[in-house]
Biopython code that builds the backbone (N, CA, C, O; Angstrom):
import numpy as np
from Bio.PDB.StructureBuilder import StructureBuilder

atoms = [
    (1, "MET", "N", (30.396, -8.823, 3.237)),
    (1, "MET", "CA", (30.083, -9.844, 4.221)),
    (1, "MET", "C", (30.116, -9.198, 5.603)),
    (1, "MET", "O", (31.034, -8.436, 5.908)),
    (2, "SER", "N", (29.119, -9.496, 6.442)),
    (2, "SER", "CA", (29.066, -8.863, 7.757)),
    (2, "SER", "C", (29.938, -9.611, 8.757)),
    (2, "SER", "O", (30.144, -10.820, 8.645)),
    (3, "ASP", "N", (30.437, -8.882, 9.718)),
    (3, "ASP", "CA", (31.265, -9.441, 10.779)),
    (3, "ASP", "C", (30.362, -10.133, 11.796)),
    (3, "ASP", "O", (29.392, -9.536, 12.263)),
    (4, "ALA", "N", (30.667, -11.379, 12.146)),
    (4, "ALA", "CA", (29.827, -12.141, 13.079)),
    (4, "ALA", "C", (29.756, -11.467, 14.449)),
    (4, "ALA", "O", (28.717, -11.515, 15.107)),
    (5, "LYS", "N", (30.846, -10.842, 14.882)),
    (5, "LYS", "CA", (30.850, -10.179, 16.187)),
    (5, "LYS", "C", (29.875, -9.023, 16.226)),
    (5, "LYS", "O", (29.349, -8.700, 17.291)),
    (6, "ALA", "N", (29.625, -8.400, 15.108)),
    (6, "ALA", "CA", (28.734, -7.249, 15.052)),
    (6, "ALA", "C", (27.285, -7.650, 15.316)),
    (6, "ALA", "O", (26.459, -6.795, 15.633)),
    (7, "THR", "N", (26.969, -8.929, 15.190)),
    (7, "THR", "CA", (25.593, -9.362, 15.372)),
    (7, "THR", "C", (25.267, -9.696, 16.828)),
    (7, "THR", "O", (24.105, -9.944, 17.151)),
    (8, "PHE", "N", (26.259, -9.708, 17.707)),
    (8, "PHE", "CA", (26.008, -10.016, 19.110)),
    (8, "PHE", "C", (25.456, -8.803, 19.851)),
    (8, "PHE", "O", (25.927, -7.680, 19.672)),
    (9, "ILE", "N", (24.456, -9.050, 20.681)),
    (9, "ILE", "CA", (23.957, -8.032, 21.595)),
    (9, "ILE", "C", (24.497, -8.394, 22.975)),
    (9, "ILE", "O", (24.262, -9.498, 23.466)),
    (10, "GLU", "N", (25.214, -7.475, 23.593)),
    (10, "GLU", "CA", (25.791, -7.724, 24.916)),
    (10, "GLU", "C", (24.810, -7.301, 26.002)),
    (10, "GLU", "O", (24.238, -6.212, 25.957)),
    (11, "ILE", "N", (24.629, -8.188, 26.981)),
    (11, "ILE", "CA", (23.763, -7.913, 28.125)),
    (11, "ILE", "C", (24.645, -8.019, 29.365)),
    (11, "ILE", "O", (25.130, -9.101, 29.694)),
    (12, "ASP", "N", (24.851, -6.908, 30.044)),
    (12, "ASP", "CA", (25.740, -6.882, 31.208)),
    (12, "ASP", "C", (24.917, -6.967, 32.492)),
    (12, "ASP", "O", (24.314, -5.983, 32.920)),
    (13, "ALA", "N", (24.900, -8.155, 33.101)),
    (13, "ALA", "CA", (24.181, -8.374, 34.354)),
    (13, "ALA", "C", (25.156, -8.637, 35.504)),
    (13, "ALA", "O", (24.780, -9.221, 36.520)),
    (14, "ILE", "N", (26.395, -8.208, 35.342)),
    (14, "ILE", "CA", (27.402, -8.386, 36.394)),
    (14, "ILE", "C", (26.946, -7.606, 37.632)),
    (14, "ILE", "O", (26.586, -6.431, 37.550)),
    (15, "GLY", "N", (26.971, -8.293, 38.778)),
    (15, "GLY", "CA", (26.594, -7.655, 40.035)),
    (15, "GLY", "C", (25.103, -7.668, 40.326)),
    (15, "GLY", "O", (24.677, -7.237, 41.398)),
    (16, "LYS", "N", (24.312, -8.154, 39.391)),
    (16, "LYS", "CA", (22.862, -8.190, 39.583)),
    (16, "LYS", "C", (22.448, -9.584, 40.071)),
    (16, "LYS", "O", (22.843, -10.592, 39.485)),
    (17, "PRO", "N", (21.649, -9.637, 41.149)),
    (17, "PRO", "CA", (21.220, -10.934, 41.674)),
    (17, "PRO", "C", (20.118, -11.548, 40.820)),
    (17, "PRO", "O", (19.435, -10.853, 40.067)),
    (18, "CYS", "N", (19.959, -12.859, 40.949)),
    (18, "CYS", "CA", (18.845, -13.534, 40.278)),
    (18, "CYS", "C", (17.536, -12.972, 40.826)),
    (18, "CYS", "O", (17.451, -12.679, 42.019)),
    (19, "PRO", "N", (16.549, -12.820, 40.010)),
    (19, "PRO", "CA", (16.420, -13.284, 38.630)),
    (19, "PRO", "C", (16.747, -12.219, 37.584)),
    (19, "PRO", "O", (16.352, -12.368, 36.427)),
    (20, "MET", "N", (17.453, -11.154, 37.951)),
    (20, "MET", "CA", (17.709, -10.061, 37.006)),
    (20, "MET", "C", (18.431, -10.487, 35.728)),
    (20, "MET", "O", (18.036, -10.023, 34.659)),
    (21, "PRO", "N", (19.462, -11.340, 35.762)),
    (21, "PRO", "CA", (20.089, -11.735, 34.490)),
    (21, "PRO", "C", (19.085, -12.381, 33.526)),
    (21, "PRO", "O", (19.097, -12.098, 32.328)),
    (22, "LEU", "N", (18.231, -13.235, 34.051)),
    (22, "LEU", "CA", (17.220, -13.882, 33.202)),
    (22, "LEU", "C", (16.215, -12.862, 32.679)),
    (22, "LEU", "O", (15.855, -12.906, 31.503)),
    (23, "LEU", "N", (15.765, -11.962, 33.514)),
    (23, "LEU", "CA", (14.807, -10.939, 33.078)),
    (23, "LEU", "C", (15.422, -10.025, 32.023)),
    (23, "LEU", "O", (14.752, -9.637, 31.067)),
    (24, "MET", "N", (16.696, -9.683, 32.196)),
    (24, "MET", "CA", (17.381, -8.846, 31.202)),
    (24, "MET", "C", (17.510, -9.578, 29.871)),
    (24, "MET", "O", (17.367, -8.972, 28.809)),
    (25, "LEU", "N", (17.781, -10.884, 29.929)),
    (25, "LEU", "CA", (17.863, -11.681, 28.698)),
    (25, "LEU", "C", (16.504, -11.726, 28.000)),
    (25, "LEU", "O", (16.420, -11.513, 26.791)),
    (26, "LYS", "N", (15.453, -11.999, 28.751)),
    (26, "LYS", "CA", (14.109, -12.062, 28.163)),
    (26, "LYS", "C", (13.745, -10.740, 27.500)),
    (26, "LYS", "O", (13.196, -10.731, 26.399)),
    (27, "ARG", "N", (14.043, -9.632, 28.154)),
    (27, "ARG", "CA", (13.746, -8.304, 27.603)),
    (27, "ARG", "C", (14.518, -8.067, 26.307)),
    (27, "ARG", "O", (13.972, -7.533, 25.342)),
    (28, "ALA", "N", (15.791, -8.469, 26.291)),
    (28, "ALA", "CA", (16.616, -8.272, 25.092)),
    (28, "ALA", "C", (16.113, -9.128, 23.935)),
    (28, "ALA", "O", (16.072, -8.668, 22.794)),
    (29, "ILE", "N", (15.730, -10.372, 24.225)),
    (29, "ILE", "CA", (15.221, -11.252, 23.181)),
    (29, "ILE", "C", (13.928, -10.708, 22.595)),
    (29, "ILE", "O", (13.718, -10.744, 21.382)),
    (30, "LYS", "N", (13.075, -10.209, 23.458)),
    (30, "LYS", "CA", (11.778, -9.683, 23.006)),
    (30, "LYS", "C", (11.943, -8.472, 22.089)),
    (30, "LYS", "O", (11.176, -8.304, 21.140)),
    (31, "SER", "N", (12.931, -7.636, 22.365)),
    (31, "SER", "CA", (13.088, -6.403, 21.592)),
    (31, "SER", "C", (14.043, -6.537, 20.406)),
    (31, "SER", "O", (14.176, -5.603, 19.615)),
    (32, "ALA", "N", (14.705, -7.679, 20.273)),
    (32, "ALA", "CA", (15.689, -7.857, 19.196)),
    (32, "ALA", "C", (15.050, -8.493, 17.965)),
    (32, "ALA", "O", (14.035, -9.181, 18.068)),
    (33, "PRO", "N", (15.653, -8.256, 16.802)),
    (33, "PRO", "CA", (15.178, -8.933, 15.593)),
    (33, "PRO", "C", (15.431, -10.436, 15.674)),
    (33, "PRO", "O", (16.242, -10.895, 16.478)),
    (34, "ALA", "N", (14.742, -11.183, 14.848)),
    (34, "ALA", "CA", (14.901, -12.644, 14.822)),
    (34, "ALA", "C", (16.333, -13.022, 14.458)),
    (34, "ALA", "O", (17.052, -12.244, 13.831)),
    (35, "GLN", "N", (16.732, -14.215, 14.857)),
    (35, "GLN", "CA", (18.056, -14.771, 14.558)),
    (35, "GLN", "C", (19.188, -13.921, 15.134)),
    (35, "GLN", "O", (20.257, -13.824, 14.530)),
    (36, "GLN", "N", (18.970, -13.323, 16.263)),
    (36, "GLN", "CA", (19.994, -12.508, 16.918)),
    (36, "GLN", "C", (20.824, -13.380, 17.863)),
    (36, "GLN", "O", (20.341, -14.395, 18.366)),
    (37, "LYS", "N", (22.050, -12.986, 18.096)),
    (37, "LYS", "CA", (22.927, -13.664, 19.038)),
    (37, "LYS", "C", (23.152, -12.732, 20.230)),
    (37, "LYS", "O", (23.228, -11.513, 20.079)),
    (38, "PHE", "N", (23.256, -13.334, 21.416)),
    (38, "PHE", "CA", (23.414, -12.553, 22.639)),
    (38, "PHE", "C", (24.619, -13.052, 23.420)),
    (38, "PHE", "O", (24.949, -14.238, 23.389)),
    (39, "CYS", "N", (25.268, -12.134, 24.117)),
    (39, "CYS", "CA", (26.309, -12.472, 25.077)),
    (39, "CYS", "C", (25.853, -11.897, 26.410)),
    (39, "CYS", "O", (25.920, -10.688, 26.630)),
    (40, "LEU", "N", (25.392, -12.769, 27.291)),
    (40, "LEU", "CA", (24.935, -12.370, 28.620)),
    (40, "LEU", "C", (26.074, -12.570, 29.598)),
    (40, "LEU", "O", (26.606, -13.673, 29.726)),
    (41, "LYS", "N", (26.449, -11.497, 30.294)),
    (41, "LYS", "CA", (27.513, -11.563, 31.295)),
    (41, "LYS", "C", (26.853, -11.505, 32.668)),
    (41, "LYS", "O", (26.103, -10.573, 32.959)),
    (42, "ALA", "N", (27.129, -12.497, 33.511)),
    (42, "ALA", "CA", (26.508, -12.559, 34.828)),
    (42, "ALA", "C", (27.530, -12.995, 35.879)),
    (42, "ALA", "O", (28.525, -13.654, 35.577)),
    (43, "SER", "N", (27.246, -12.603, 37.119)),
    (43, "SER", "CA", (28.135, -12.974, 38.223)),
    (43, "SER", "C", (27.423, -13.802, 39.287)),
    (43, "SER", "O", (28.085, -14.433, 40.111)),
    (44, "ASP", "N", (26.110, -13.816, 39.291)),
    (44, "ASP", "CA", (25.361, -14.599, 40.275)),
    (44, "ASP", "C", (25.447, -16.075, 39.896)),
    (44, "ASP", "O", (24.997, -16.449, 38.813)),
    (45, "PRO", "N", (26.017, -16.932, 40.764)),
    (45, "PRO", "CA", (26.152, -18.346, 40.419)),
    (45, "PRO", "C", (24.812, -19.046, 40.200)),
    (45, "PRO", "O", (24.749, -20.043, 39.482)),
    (46, "ASN", "N", (23.754, -18.542, 40.803)),
    (46, "ASN", "CA", (22.431, -19.137, 40.617)),
    (46, "ASN", "C", (21.861, -18.858, 39.226)),
    (46, "ASN", "O", (20.912, -19.518, 38.804)),
    (47, "SER", "N", (22.422, -17.905, 38.524)),
    (47, "SER", "CA", (21.914, -17.573, 37.191)),
    (47, "SER", "C", (22.117, -18.725, 36.211)),
    (47, "SER", "O", (21.356, -18.865, 35.254)),
    (48, "GLU", "N", (23.127, -19.543, 36.439)),
    (48, "GLU", "CA", (23.427, -20.628, 35.500)),
    (48, "GLU", "C", (22.234, -21.572, 35.340)),
    (48, "GLU", "O", (21.882, -21.933, 34.217)),
    (49, "ILE", "N", (21.623, -21.968, 36.427)),
    (49, "ILE", "CA", (20.469, -22.870, 36.367)),
    (49, "ILE", "C", (19.321, -22.212, 35.619)),
    (49, "ILE", "O", (18.714, -22.819, 34.737)),
    (50, "ASP", "N", (19.023, -20.952, 35.980)),
    (50, "ASP", "CA", (17.904, -20.232, 35.362)),
    (50, "ASP", "C", (18.109, -20.039, 33.863)),
    (50, "ASP", "O", (17.202, -20.296, 33.071)),
    (51, "ILE", "N", (19.287, -19.592, 33.478)),
    (51, "ILE", "CA", (19.572, -19.301, 32.071)),
    (51, "ILE", "C", (19.532, -20.586, 31.239)),
    (51, "ILE", "O", (18.910, -20.622, 30.178)),
    (52, "LEU", "N", (20.191, -21.630, 31.719)),
    (52, "LEU", "CA", (20.226, -22.884, 30.965)),
    (52, "LEU", "C", (18.833, -23.493, 30.829)),
    (52, "LEU", "O", (18.482, -23.990, 29.759)),
    (53, "ARG", "N", (18.041, -23.464, 31.887)),
    (53, "ARG", "CA", (16.686, -24.010, 31.833)),
    (53, "ARG", "C", (15.819, -23.197, 30.863)),
    (53, "ARG", "O", (15.076, -23.769, 30.065)),
    (54, "TYR", "N", (15.914, -21.883, 30.932)),
    (54, "TYR", "CA", (15.137, -21.026, 30.029)),
    (54, "TYR", "C", (15.510, -21.299, 28.570)),
    (54, "TYR", "O", (14.634, -21.430, 27.715)),
    (55, "CYS", "N", (16.796, -21.384, 28.297)),
    (55, "CYS", "CA", (17.239, -21.625, 26.915)),
    (55, "CYS", "C", (16.762, -22.986, 26.416)),
    (55, "CYS", "O", (16.373, -23.123, 25.256)),
    (56, "GLN", "N", (16.790, -23.969, 27.273)),
    (56, "GLN", "CA", (16.313, -25.294, 26.887)),
    (56, "GLN", "C", (14.816, -25.236, 26.571)),
    (56, "GLN", "O", (14.377, -25.794, 25.565)),
    (57, "MET", "N", (14.036, -24.572, 27.411)),
    (57, "MET", "CA", (12.591, -24.476, 27.198)),
    (57, "MET", "C", (12.251, -23.696, 25.925)),
    (57, "MET", "O", (11.261, -23.994, 25.257)),
    (58, "GLN", "N", (13.071, -22.700, 25.593)),
    (58, "GLN", "CA", (12.824, -21.861, 24.422)),
    (58, "GLN", "C", (13.544, -22.368, 23.175)),
    (58, "GLN", "O", (13.499, -21.724, 22.127)),
    (59, "GLN", "N", (14.198, -23.502, 23.284)),
    (59, "GLN", "CA", (14.962, -24.103, 22.184)),
    (59, "GLN", "C", (16.018, -23.141, 21.637)),
    (59, "GLN", "O", (16.131, -22.931, 20.430)),
    (60, "LEU", "N", (16.782, -22.569, 22.556)),
    (60, "LEU", "CA", (17.881, -21.680, 22.210)),
    (60, "LEU", "C", (19.190, -22.403, 22.503)),
    (60, "LEU", "O", (19.305, -23.109, 23.505)),
    (61, "ASN", "N", (20.164, -22.227, 21.637)),
    (61, "ASN", "CA", (21.501, -22.754, 21.907)),
    (61, "ASN", "C", (22.155, -21.863, 22.945)),
    (61, "ASN", "O", (22.103, -20.637, 22.841)),
    (62, "CYS", "N", (22.768, -22.473, 23.940)),
    (62, "CYS", "CA", (23.421, -21.695, 24.985)),
    (62, "CYS", "C", (24.755, -22.336, 25.329)),
    (62, "CYS", "O", (24.821, -23.509, 25.694)),
    (63, "GLN", "N", (25.798, -21.558, 25.208)),
    (63, "GLN", "CA", (27.137, -22.006, 25.570)),
    (63, "GLN", "C", (27.575, -21.192, 26.784)),
    (63, "GLN", "O", (27.519, -19.962, 26.763)),
    (64, "THR", "N", (28.008, -21.873, 27.837)),
    (64, "THR", "CA", (28.468, -21.205, 29.051)),
    (64, "THR", "C", (29.987, -21.144, 29.049)),
    (64, "THR", "O", (30.662, -22.147, 28.817)),
    (65, "ILE", "N", (30.511, -19.959, 29.310)),
    (65, "ILE", "CA", (31.955, -19.773, 29.387)),
    (65, "ILE", "C", (32.262, -19.176, 30.762)),
    (65, "ILE", "O", (31.791, -18.088, 31.090)),
    (66, "ARG", "N", (33.052, -19.890, 31.557)),
    (66, "ARG", "CA", (33.443, -19.387, 32.875)),
    (66, "ARG", "C", (34.692, -18.529, 32.698)),
    (66, "ARG", "O", (35.771, -19.039, 32.397)),
    (67, "ILE", "N", (34.535, -17.235, 32.885)),
    (67, "ILE", "CA", (35.647, -16.289, 32.714)),
    (67, "ILE", "C", (36.525, -16.300, 33.972)),
    (67, "ILE", "O", (37.743, -16.457, 33.887)),
    (68, "THR", "N", (35.898, -16.132, 35.127)),
    (68, "THR", "CA", (36.569, -16.221, 36.427)),
    (68, "THR", "C", (35.634, -16.967, 37.362)),
    (68, "THR", "O", (34.556, -17.403, 36.959)),
    (69, "GLU", "N", (36.046, -17.108, 38.594)),
    (69, "GLU", "CA", (35.203, -17.786, 39.586)),
    (69, "GLU", "C", (33.865, -17.066, 39.759)),
    (69, "GLU", "O", (32.859, -17.692, 40.094)),
    (70, "HIS", "N", (33.856, -15.757, 39.530)),
    (70, "HIS", "CA", (32.653, -14.954, 39.756)),
    (70, "HIS", "C", (32.092, -14.317, 38.490)),
    (70, "HIS", "O", (31.290, -13.387, 38.575)),
    (71, "GLU", "N", (32.493, -14.793, 37.335)),
    (71, "GLU", "CA", (31.959, -14.221, 36.087)),
    (71, "GLU", "C", (31.716, -15.326, 35.058)),
    (71, "GLU", "O", (32.612, -16.091, 34.703)),
    (72, "LEU", "N", (30.475, -15.375, 34.599)),
    (72, "LEU", "CA", (30.063, -16.318, 33.561)),
    (72, "LEU", "C", (29.572, -15.541, 32.358)),
    (72, "LEU", "O", (28.917, -14.508, 32.498)),
    (73, "HIS", "N", (29.890, -16.041, 31.175)),
    (73, "HIS", "CA", (29.346, -15.481, 29.938)),
    (73, "HIS", "C", (28.523, -16.573, 29.272)),
    (73, "HIS", "O", (28.946, -17.726, 29.183)),
    (74, "TYR", "N", (27.347, -16.192, 28.809)),
    (74, "TYR", "CA", (26.469, -17.114, 28.099)),
    (74, "TYR", "C", (26.326, -16.621, 26.671)),
    (74, "TYR", "O", (25.923, -15.479, 26.449)),
    (75, "ILE", "N", (26.648, -17.456, 25.709)),
    (75, "ILE", "CA", (26.461, -17.139, 24.302)),
    (75, "ILE", "C", (25.164, -17.830, 23.891)),
    (75, "ILE", "O", (25.064, -19.057, 23.922)),
    (76, "ILE", "N", (24.184, -17.033, 23.511)),
    (76, "ILE", "CA", (22.836, -17.549, 23.277)),
    (76, "ILE", "C", (22.409, -17.196, 21.856)),
    (76, "ILE", "O", (22.568, -16.061, 21.407)),
    (77, "GLU", "N", (21.859, -18.199, 21.154)),
    (77, "GLU", "CA", (21.328, -17.967, 19.808)),
    (77, "GLU", "C", (20.243, -19.001, 19.509)),
    (77, "GLU", "O", (20.221, -20.087, 20.088)),
    (78, "SER", "N", (19.356, -18.641, 18.602)),
    (78, "SER", "CA", (18.291, -19.568, 18.245)),
    (78, "SER", "C", (18.854, -20.684, 17.383)),
    (78, "SER", "O", (19.865, -20.515, 16.702)),
    (79, "GLU", "N", (18.189, -21.816, 17.424)),
    (79, "GLU", "CA", (18.658, -22.989, 16.685)),
    (79, "GLU", "C", (18.373, -22.873, 15.196)),
    (79, "GLU", "O", (18.706, -23.779, 14.431)),
]
sb = StructureBuilder()
sb.init_structure("model")
sb.init_model(0)
sb.init_chain("A")
sb.init_seg("    ")
for serial, (resi, resn, name, xyz) in enumerate(atoms, 1):
    if name == "N":
        sb.init_residue(resn, " ", resi, " ")
    sb.init_atom(name, np.array(xyz, "f"), 0.0, 1.0, " ", f" {name:<3s}", serial, name[0])
structure = sb.get_structure()
């Protein structure tokens, strides 16, 4: 049985301004196999709107986790 954590692709966008976190996510999704899970780490507060809207439009599940005041993690997977 495979470990669920092993299936996550980490995208580190800490310190990168918008729209870089979204562009990095799109690039990772395009190059990854189907049914992949992603953990996007971002620090730009404006990224939350962009990421959530994109996931909604693409019918992706997205869970936002606020790590600190300046760090958000998004757990993204297809429905």
